[in-house]
N, C-alpha and C positions, 0 to 999 in steps of 0.2 A: 504494500500500500504506500510505503514511503516513496518508491520509485514513481508511482503515478502522480503523487503530489509534487515531486521534484520536476517532472516533465511539465505538469500544468503550470507551475510557477515560472519555469524557464520560458514557456510559450507566452505567458502573460507579460513577463518582463520585456520580451522581444516586441510584442504587439504595442505595449505602452510606450517603449522607446521610439519605435517607428512613428507612432501617432504624435508623440510629444515633439519630435524633431521634424515632423511633416516630411518623412523620408519614405520613398517607395521600397517595397521588399525586393531585394536583389538575390536571386537564387544562386548566382555565381560568386557571391561574396565569400572569400576564403575557400574557394573551390580547390580541390587537390590538383597539383601540377601533373601528376602521373596516375596511371591506373593502379599502381601499387599502393598508393596512399588513400584510396577511396574509402576504406573502412576505418581508418584511424581516428577521425574526429568523433565518430559514434563510440568507438571503443574507449577513447580517452574520457568521454563524458560518462560512460557507464562505470569506468574505474573510479572516477571522481565521486560518484554517488555511493560506492561501496564502502 
């Protein structure tokens, strides 16, 4: 249940920051440079929650 709350909070903080700064969402922001790095941001976030 903690993981669900953490994801909800992260999503809410992102939405609030975009709204506050009047910035459009950019899916390519911090995009991995190579195919080998694609899974690393998610893995890093999951490790941070643990």
